C-alpha positions as CSV (number, residue, x, y, z in Angstrom):
1,M,0.0,0.0,0.0
2,V,0.9,3.6,-0.3
3,A,2.7,5.4,2.6
4,A,0.6,6.2,5.6
5,S,1.9,9.7,6.1
6,A,1.9,12.7,3.8
7,S,4.9,14.0,2.1
8,C,5.6,17.7,1.8
9,S,6.9,17.7,-1.7
10,R,6.3,15.9,-4.9
11,S,8.3,15.1,-8.0
12,S,8.1,12.7,-10.9
13,D,11.8,12.0,-10.3
14,I,12.4,8.5,-8.9
15,G,13.4,8.5,-5.2
16,E,11.3,11.5,-4.2
17,Q,8.2,11.0,-2.2
18,L,4.7,11.6,-3.4
19,I,2.0,13.8,-1.8
20,V,-0.4,11.5,0.0
21,L,-3.6,12.6,1.6
22,N,-5.1,10.4,4.4
23,R,-8.8,10.7,5.0
24,G,-11.1,9.1,7.6
25,L,-14.2,7.2,6.4
26,N,-16.7,6.2,9.0
27,G,-17.8,2.9,7.6
28,A,-16.9,0.8,4.6
29,P,-18.6,1.7,1.3
30,D,-21.3,-0.8,0.4
31,S,-20.1,-0.8,-3.2
32,L,-17.9,1.2,-5.5
33,D,-20.0,0.3,-8.5
34,P,-21.6,3.7,-9.4
35,H,-24.9,1.9,-10.2
36,K,-25.1,-0.3,-7.1
37,F,-23.9,1.8,-4.2
38,H,-26.3,3.3,-1.5
39,S,-24.1,4.8,1.2
40,T,-22.6,8.2,1.6
41,Q,-19.3,6.6,2.2
42,A,-19.4,5.0,-1.2
43,A,-20.4,8.3,-2.8
44,E,-17.4,10.1,-1.2
45,V,-14.9,7.7,-2.7
46,L,-16.7,7.5,-6.1
47,R,-16.6,11.3,-6.5
48,D,-12.8,11.0,-6.4
49,M,-12.7,8.2,-8.9
50,G,-15.3,9.4,-11.4
51,E,-16.8,12.4,-13.0
52,G,-20.2,13.0,-14.7
53,L,-21.3,15.4,-17.3
54,L,-21.3,17.9,-14.5
55,R,-19.7,18.1,-11.1
56,Y,-19.7,20.2,-7.9
57,S,-17.3,23.0,-7.3
58,V,-15.4,23.5,-4.1
59,K,-18.3,25.6,-2.9
60,G,-20.9,23.0,-3.8
61,E,-22.1,24.8,-6.9
62,I,-22.8,22.9,-10.2
63,I,-20.2,23.3,-12.9
64,G,-19.0,21.6,-16.0
65,G,-17.4,18.2,-15.7
66,V,-16.8,16.0,-18.7
67,A,-19.2,18.4,-20.5
68,S,-17.7,21.8,-21.1
69,H,-21.0,23.4,-22.0
70,W,-24.6,22.5,-22.9
71,D,-27.8,23.6,-24.6
72,I,-31.3,23.4,-23.2
73,S,-34.4,23.5,-25.5
74,E,-37.0,26.2,-24.8
75,G,-39.4,23.8,-23.2
76,G,-36.7,22.2,-21.0
77,L,-37.3,18.7,-22.6
78,R,-34.0,18.3,-24.4
79,Y,-30.4,18.8,-23.4
80,I,-27.3,18.6,-25.6
81,F,-24.0,18.2,-23.8
82,Y,-20.7,19.0,-25.5
83,L,-18.0,16.7,-24.1
84,R,-14.4,17.8,-23.7
85,P,-12.2,16.2,-26.3
86,E,-9.4,16.1,-23.8
87,A,-11.4,13.9,-21.3
88,R,-9.7,10.5,-20.9
89,W,-10.1,7.3,-19.0
90,S,-7.4,6.1,-16.7
91,N,-6.2,3.8,-19.4
92,G,-5.7,6.8,-21.7
93,Q,-8.7,6.2,-24.0
94,P,-11.1,9.0,-24.8
95,V,-14.3,9.4,-22.8
96,T,-17.1,9.4,-25.5
97,A,-20.8,10.1,-25.5
98,N,-21.4,6.4,-26.0
99,H,-19.8,5.7,-22.6
100,F,-22.6,7.8,-21.0
101,V,-25.3,6.0,-23.1
102,L,-24.1,2.6,-21.9
103,S,-23.9,3.9,-18.3
104,F,-27.5,5.1,-18.3
105,Q,-28.7,1.9,-20.1
106,R,-27.0,-0.1,-17.4
107,L,-28.4,2.1,-14.6
108,F,-32.0,1.4,-15.8
109,A,-31.5,-2.2,-16.8
110,P,-33.7,-4.4,-14.6
111,S,-30.8,-6.8,-14.1
112,T,-28.7,-4.1,-12.4
113,G,-31.2,-3.4,-9.6
114,A,-29.7,0.1,-9.2
115,P,-30.9,1.7,-5.9
116,N,-30.6,5.2,-7.3
117,S,-32.2,4.7,-10.8
118,H,-35.4,6.5,-9.6
119,V,-33.5,9.7,-9.3
120,F,-33.3,9.9,-13.1
121,F,-36.9,8.8,-14.0
122,A,-37.5,12.1,-15.8
123,I,-35.5,10.7,-18.7
124,T,-37.7,9.5,-21.5
125,N,-38.8,5.8,-21.1
126,S,-36.6,5.3,-18.1
127,E,-39.4,3.8,-15.9
128,A,-40.5,1.5,-18.6
129,V,-36.9,0.3,-19.1
130,T,-36.5,-0.3,-15.4
131,A,-39.8,-2.2,-15.3
132,G,-38.6,-4.4,-18.2
133,T,-41.3,-3.4,-20.6
134,M,-39.0,-1.6,-23.0
135,P,-35.4,-2.3,-24.0
136,P,-32.5,-0.1,-22.7
137,S,-32.0,1.2,-26.3
138,S,-35.3,3.0,-26.1
139,L,-34.0,5.5,-23.5
140,G,-34.1,9.1,-24.4
141,I,-30.3,9.2,-24.5
142,A,-28.3,9.2,-27.7
143,A,-24.7,9.9,-28.8
144,L,-24.9,12.4,-31.7
145,D,-21.2,11.8,-32.2
146,D,-18.2,11.1,-29.9
147,H,-18.4,14.4,-28.2
148,R,-22.1,15.3,-28.2
149,L,-24.7,13.7,-26.0
150,S,-28.5,14.2,-26.3
151,I,-30.8,13.6,-23.3
152,S,-34.6,13.9,-23.6
153,L,-37.0,14.2,-20.7
154,G,-40.6,13.1,-20.5
155,A,-41.3,16.2,-18.4
156,P,-39.1,19.2,-17.6
157,I,-37.6,19.3,-14.1
158,P,-35.8,22.4,-12.8
159,H,-33.0,20.6,-11.0
160,F,-32.0,18.2,-13.7
161,L,-28.5,19.5,-14.2
162,H,-27.8,18.9,-10.5
163,L,-28.7,15.2,-10.9
164,L,-26.0,14.8,-13.5
165,A,-23.3,15.3,-10.9
166,H,-24.6,12.3,-9.0
167,P,-22.2,9.3,-9.0
168,S,-24.9,7.1,-10.6
169,A,-24.7,9.3,-13.7
170,F,-21.0,8.7,-14.1
171,P,-19.9,7.0,-17.4
172,I,-18.7,3.4,-17.4
173,F,-15.9,1.9,-19.4
174,A,-17.8,-1.1,-20.7
175,T,-18.8,-2.6,-24.0
176,S,-22.3,-3.7,-23.1
177,V,-25.1,-3.0,-20.6
178,E,-24.6,-6.5,-19.0
179,K,-20.9,-6.0,-18.3
180,E,-20.1,-6.3,-14.6
181,L,-17.6,-3.8,-13.2
182,A,-14.5,-5.3,-11.5
183,P,-15.1,-6.2,-7.8
184,L,-12.9,-4.6,-5.1
185,D,-11.0,-7.8,-4.5
186,S,-10.1,-8.2,-8.1
187,E,-6.5,-8.0,-9.2
188,H,-7.7,-5.8,-12.1
189,Q,-8.0,-2.1,-11.6
190,Y,-11.1,-0.1,-12.2
191,V,-11.0,2.0,-15.3
192,T,-12.1,5.5,-14.1
193,N,-12.5,8.9,-15.6
194,G,-12.1,11.1,-12.5
195,A,-9.1,12.7,-10.9
196,Y,-8.1,9.4,-9.2
197,K,-8.2,5.7,-10.0
198,F,-8.6,2.7,-7.7
199,E,-5.4,1.2,-6.6
200,K,-6.0,-1.3,-3.8
201,Q,-8.2,-2.2,-0.9
202,I,-7.5,-3.8,2.4
203,V,-11.0,-5.0,3.4
204,G,-12.4,-3.1,6.4
205,S,-9.2,-1.0,6.7
206,I,-8.2,1.1,3.7
207,I,-9.1,2.0,0.1
208,G,-6.1,3.5,-1.8
209,L,-6.4,5.7,-4.8
210,K,-3.8,7.2,-7.1
211,R,-3.8,10.1,-9.5
212,N,-5.3,9.5,-13.0
213,E,-2.6,11.0,-15.0
214,Y,-4.9,11.1,-18.0
215,Y,-7.6,13.2,-16.2
216,W,-8.4,16.2,-18.3
217,D,-7.7,18.6,-15.4
218,N,-4.8,16.7,-14.0
219,Q,-2.6,19.8,-14.1
220,N,-4.7,21.4,-11.4
221,T,-4.7,18.3,-9.2
222,Q,-1.9,18.5,-6.6
223,I,-2.3,15.4,-4.4
224,D,-0.8,12.2,-5.8
225,R,-2.5,9.6,-3.7
226,V,-5.5,9.4,-1.4
227,N,-5.9,6.8,1.3
228,Y,-9.4,6.4,2.7
229,H,-9.0,4.8,6.2
230,I,-12.1,3.0,7.3
231,V,-12.3,3.9,11.0
232,D,-14.7,4.0,13.9
233,E,-15.6,7.5,15.1
234,A,-14.4,6.7,18.6
235,A,-10.9,5.9,17.4
236,E,-10.6,8.4,14.5
237,V,-9.6,11.5,16.6
238,N,-6.6,9.6,18.1
239,R,-5.4,8.6,14.7
240,Y,-5.7,12.2,13.6
241,R,-3.8,13.5,16.7
242,V,-0.8,11.1,16.0
243,G,-0.7,12.2,12.3
244,E,-2.2,9.1,10.6
245,L,-5.1,11.2,9.2
246,D,-5.1,14.6,7.6
247,I,-8.9,14.8,7.6
248,T,-11.5,13.0,9.7
249,G,-14.8,11.8,8.5
250,N,-16.5,13.0,11.7
251,V,-15.8,14.0,15.3
252,A,-17.3,11.8,18.0
253,P,-19.5,13.4,20.6
254,S,-17.3,12.0,23.4
255,V,-14.3,14.0,22.3
256,F,-16.0,17.0,20.7
257,P,-15.8,19.3,23.8
258,T,-12.1,18.6,24.2
259,I,-11.4,19.2,20.5
260,L,-13.3,22.5,20.7
261,M,-11.1,23.7,23.6
262,E,-7.7,22.3,22.4
263,I,-7.7,22.7,18.6
264,P,-10.7,24.9,17.6
265,D,-8.8,26.2,14.5
266,E,-8.7,22.6,13.1
267,L,-12.4,21.9,13.8
268,H,-14.8,22.6,10.9
269,V,-18.5,22.5,11.7
270,S,-21.1,23.6,9.1
271,P,-24.8,23.1,8.3
272,Y,-25.3,20.0,6.3
273,L,-28.4,18.8,4.3
274,A,-29.0,15.5,6.1
275,V,-31.5,14.1,8.5
276,Y,-31.0,11.5,11.2
277,Y,-34.2,9.4,11.7
278,Y,-35.8,6.3,13.1
279,G,-38.0,4.5,10.6
280,F,-41.0,2.3,11.2
281,N,-41.7,-0.9,9.3
282,L,-45.2,-0.1,8.2
283,N,-45.8,-3.6,7.0
284,R,-45.5,-5.2,10.4
285,P,-47.0,-4.8,13.9
286,P,-47.0,-3.0,16.1
287,F,-46.7,0.1,13.8
288,S,-48.7,-0.9,10.8
289,G,-51.9,1.0,10.6
290,N,-51.3,2.7,14.0
291,K,-50.5,6.3,13.3
292,I,-51.4,7.5,16.8
293,L,-48.8,5.1,18.3
294,R,-46.1,6.3,15.9
295,R,-47.0,9.9,16.7
296,S,-46.9,9.1,20.4
297,L,-43.3,7.8,20.2
298,S,-42.2,10.8,18.2
299,M,-43.6,13.2,20.7
300,A,-42.0,11.4,23.6
301,I,-38.5,12.1,22.3
302,D,-36.9,15.2,23.9
303,R,-34.9,16.3,20.8
304,V,-33.5,19.4,22.5
305,T,-31.9,17.4,25.3
306,L,-30.6,14.8,22.8
307,V,-28.7,17.3,20.7
308,K,-27.5,19.2,23.7
309,H,-26.3,16.4,25.9
310,V,-25.9,13.3,23.7
311,T,-24.8,14.4,20.3
312,G,-23.6,17.9,21.4
313,R,-22.0,19.1,18.2
314,G,-24.3,21.8,17.0
315,E,-27.0,19.5,15.5
316,E,-30.5,21.0,15.1
317,P,-33.6,19.2,16.6
318,A,-35.6,17.8,13.7
319,Y,-39.4,18.5,13.9
320,G,-39.8,18.0,10.1
321,W,-38.3,16.0,7.3
322,V,-36.7,18.5,5.0
323,P,-33.8,20.5,6.6
324,N,-33.6,24.2,6.9
325,G,-31.4,25.8,4.2
326,V,-32.8,23.9,1.2
327,A,-33.0,26.2,-1.8
328,N,-36.4,27.6,-2.9
329,Y,-38.3,26.0,0.0
330,S,-39.7,26.7,3.5
331,A,-39.2,23.7,5.7
332,Q,-42.4,22.3,7.3
333,R,-42.7,21.2,10.9
334,F,-44.9,18.9,13.1
335,D,-47.8,20.8,14.6
336,Y,-46.4,20.0,18.1
337,A,-43.0,21.6,17.3
338,Q,-44.0,24.6,19.4
339,Y,-45.4,22.6,22.3
340,S,-43.7,22.9,25.7
341,K,-42.0,19.8,27.0
342,S,-44.8,19.1,29.4
343,Q,-47.4,19.6,26.7
344,R,-45.7,17.1,24.5
345,I,-45.4,14.5,27.3
346,T,-49.0,14.9,28.2
347,E,-50.2,14.4,24.6
348,A,-47.7,11.5,24.0
349,R,-49.2,9.7,27.0
350,R,-52.7,10.3,25.9
351,L,-52.0,8.9,22.4
352,Y,-50.2,5.9,23.9
353,R,-53.3,5.0,25.9
354,D,-55.5,5.6,22.9
355,A,-53.3,3.2,20.9
356,G,-54.1,0.5,23.4
357,Y,-51.0,0.5,25.6
358,G,-50.4,1.3,29.3
359,P,-48.7,0.0,32.5
360,K,-50.4,-3.4,32.3
361,N,-49.9,-3.7,28.5
362,P,-46.6,-2.0,27.7
363,L,-45.5,-1.6,24.1
364,K,-42.7,-4.0,23.2
365,F,-40.6,-3.8,20.1
366,D,-37.0,-4.0,18.7
367,L,-35.0,-1.0,17.6
368,R,-32.1,-1.9,15.2
369,Y,-29.1,0.4,14.6
370,N,-25.7,0.0,13.1
371,T,-22.8,-0.9,15.5
372,S,-21.3,2.3,16.6
373,D,-20.6,4.1,19.9
374,V,-22.5,7.1,18.7
375,Q,-25.5,5.2,17.5
376,Q,-25.6,3.2,20.8
377,R,-25.5,6.4,22.9
378,I,-28.4,7.9,20.9
379,A,-30.4,4.6,21.1
380,L,-29.9,4.3,24.9
381,A,-31.0,7.9,25.4
382,I,-34.2,7.5,23.4
383,K,-35.0,4.1,24.9
384,S,-34.8,5.8,28.3
385,M,-37.1,8.6,27.1
386,W,-39.7,6.1,25.8
387,R,-39.5,4.1,29.1
388,D,-39.8,7.2,31.3
389,V,-42.5,8.9,29.4
390,L,-44.6,6.0,28.1
391,G,-43.4,2.9,29.9
392,A,-42.4,1.3,26.6
393,D,-40.2,-1.8,26.7
394,V,-37.6,-1.5,23.9
395,T,-35.0,-4.0,23.0
396,L,-31.9,-2.6,21.3
397,V,-30.3,-4.6,18.5
398,N,-27.0,-3.4,17.0
399,E,-25.9,-4.9,13.7
400,E,-23.0,-4.3,11.2
401,F,-24.3,-1.7,8.7
402,R,-24.6,-4.0,5.7
403,V,-26.5,-6.5,7.8
404,L,-28.8,-3.7,9.1
405,L,-29.5,-2.5,5.5
406,S,-30.2,-6.1,4.4
407,N,-32.7,-6.6,7.2
408,I,-34.4,-3.3,6.6
409,R,-34.8,-4.1,2.9
410,A,-36.1,-7.6,3.6
411,G,-38.6,-6.2,6.1
412,E,-39.2,-9.6,7.8
413,I,-37.8,-9.0,11.3
414,T,-37.3,-5.3,11.5
415,Q,-39.8,-3.3,13.5
416,M,-38.0,0.0,13.9
417,F,-34.6,1.0,12.5
418,R,-32.1,3.8,12.5
419,L,-31.0,5.4,9.3
420,S,-30.1,8.8,7.8
421,W,-30.8,10.5,4.6
422,T,-28.5,13.0,2.8
423,G,-29.5,15.3,0.0
424,D,-27.5,14.5,-3.1
425,Y,-28.4,17.9,-4.4
426,N,-29.8,21.1,-2.9
427,D,-33.5,20.7,-3.6
428,P,-36.5,19.6,-1.5
429,Q,-37.2,16.8,-3.9
430,A,-33.9,15.2,-2.8
431,F,-35.6,14.5,0.5
432,L,-39.3,14.1,-0.4
433,Q,-38.7,11.6,-3.2
434,I,-38.0,8.8,-0.8
435,M,-41.6,9.1,0.5
436,E,-43.0,8.0,-2.9
437,S,-44.5,4.5,-2.8
438,D,-42.3,3.0,-5.4
439,N,-39.0,4.6,-4.4
440,P,-36.3,2.0,-3.7
441,S,-35.0,4.1,-0.8
442,N,-38.5,4.1,0.9
443,M,-37.4,1.8,3.6
444,T,-40.6,2.2,5.7
445,R,-42.9,1.0,2.9
446,Y,-44.9,4.2,3.3
447,S,-47.6,4.7,0.7
448,N,-49.9,7.6,0.2
449,E,-51.6,8.1,-3.2
450,L,-51.9,11.8,-2.7
451,V,-48.2,12.2,-1.9
452,D,-47.4,10.2,-5.0
453,D,-49.6,12.4,-7.1
454,L,-48.2,15.7,-5.7
455,M,-44.7,14.5,-6.2
456,E,-45.5,13.7,-9.8
457,R,-47.0,17.1,-10.4
458,A,-44.2,18.9,-8.7
459,G,-41.7,17.0,-10.8
460,K,-43.3,18.3,-14.0
461,T,-43.7,21.9,-12.8
462,L,-41.2,24.5,-13.9
463,D,-42.8,27.4,-12.1
464,F,-40.8,27.7,-8.9
465,A,-43.6,29.2,-6.8
466,T,-46.2,26.5,-7.8
467,R,-43.6,23.7,-7.3
468,R,-42.7,25.1,-3.9
469,Q,-46.4,25.0,-2.8
470,L,-46.8,21.5,-4.0
471,L,-43.8,20.2,-2.2
472,E,-44.5,22.0,1.0
473,Y,-48.0,20.5,1.1
474,T,-46.5,17.1,0.4
475,E,-44.2,17.4,3.4
476,R,-47.1,18.4,5.6
477,L,-49.0,15.2,4.5
478,V,-45.9,13.1,5.2
479,L,-45.5,14.6,8.7
480,D,-49.2,13.9,9.5
481,D,-48.8,10.3,8.5
482,Q,-45.6,9.9,10.6
483,P,-43.9,7.1,8.7
484,V,-40.6,8.2,10.2
485,I,-39.3,9.9,13.3
486,P,-36.9,12.7,12.3
487,I,-34.6,13.2,15.2
488,Y,-32.0,15.8,14.2
489,F,-30.5,17.6,11.3
490,Y,-26.8,17.1,10.8
491,V,-24.0,19.4,10.8
492,S,-20.8,18.3,9.0
493,K,-18.0,17.8,11.5
494,H,-14.4,17.4,10.4
495,L,-10.9,17.9,11.7
496,V,-8.6,19.2,9.0
497,K,-4.9,19.6,9.4
498,P,-3.6,23.2,9.1
499,N,-1.5,22.3,6.1
500,V,-4.5,21.1,4.1
501,R,-5.5,23.9,1.7
502,G,-8.7,24.4,-0.2
503,W,-11.2,23.0,2.3
504,T,-14.4,25.0,1.9
505,E,-17.7,24.4,3.8
506,N,-20.8,23.7,1.8
507,V,-24.3,22.4,2.7
508,L,-23.8,19.2,0.6
509,N,-20.6,18.4,2.6
510,I,-18.8,17.5,-0.7
511,H,-15.0,17.9,-0.6
512,P,-13.4,16.1,-3.5
513,S,-9.7,15.5,-3.0
514,Q,-8.8,17.1,-6.4
515,Y,-9.6,20.5,-4.9
516,L,-7.3,20.1,-1.9
517,E,-3.6,20.7,-1.5
518,L,-1.0,19.8,1.1
519,A,1.3,22.5,2.0
520,Q,4.5,22.5,4.1
521,P,3.5,21.7,7.7
């Protein structure tokens, strides 16, 4: 593997060290196949390895990627992208429009089972292709020539350009839709088109990347190698202190106060478009068909105490689903958001009784969460709140993250689960879309025909004022149905070494390595 510490100089001359950036990653990526990943950890690594037609700037703004510029038809139904002739794969071959055609065909192919395909359902015939009723070749995507790509939409959507920076929209180096990308344990390297290429993985420990010398903007990339260290939050700060990490993926609550006092200049805390929540399995008892019980459990959680004394890193209590700060939107809130603590407790207890539970018949259920000191602390605190306020008997079950996701998707044993949702782009639809009945990320199995109808209408509305009204009404309906318990809105929390240059806060918490530099310590 590459060296574990960063060098202060770089040269192509043999014998001189390369510049190496060491980053913390709080959990192993579920996949580095751009069409099969689900986790934010995977997305972070993929953004270093690949590039779509568009990308995010250091400030989190949408800018040209493989496409240098584009044209949009008057009605917003057709886009033509002009690819950079200098764009290259890591094997030196040109990136062509056909690579994007194949990528989207694979994304929507039923055999792929892509968890993020729904994000791009505005593309003509994409839903029919995913359902298997039309062939991938019928998609509204065509290579006009090697450097011009046409994309047609079934309906105009105002945030379509933002979607094209999503890792699922990256091109693939393949000759057919059915081609499988090399697995991580393969001796063969991935062929990538981003600033870095996959080098090696030590399972559960490290993912190593090295510069793609053929990347079109390689001259503005300073760091030669990037090591993503898969670390637990609790141990991450110690590794940062001894110099093994230049950037942490997070800062654990247990050490946050100490860090704030000792090295505040290295601590970066910023608003982040992400929500931490508990989800109900709405297909199983005791929560199926019992909205008042779900509402009771939500009201019994003291979110203010939780973010102040348990997480304690600047998080905002979540009384709604869409975070504050989303563009062109006013976040909606539960009607009890303004209740006093005593009012919420009184109402939570009344609803609990109305749902058929009490001292002689306490509610019993399992809460599943991924193995982590932070998740355990939060789960223990909320369990205590439910016990003290309602008398509920909750069994905590911690599982490795992949096992947790598998159990949630299967829906056979899970009753309540912990997850989070991150906005892949700055738009309310990035959050509300997972409340649609057929959305693969709808882990609760929530279904409301009016919500589905409103989301469809909003997705076809270019007028921002009308679209905003539709989406705000949608969120109010979702909150009334209570398919989830939003607990808090995230802030991004990173430790960044003083010699790391170019780190810039943004609400998407996207910090590609190609924008960073390592200076003399």
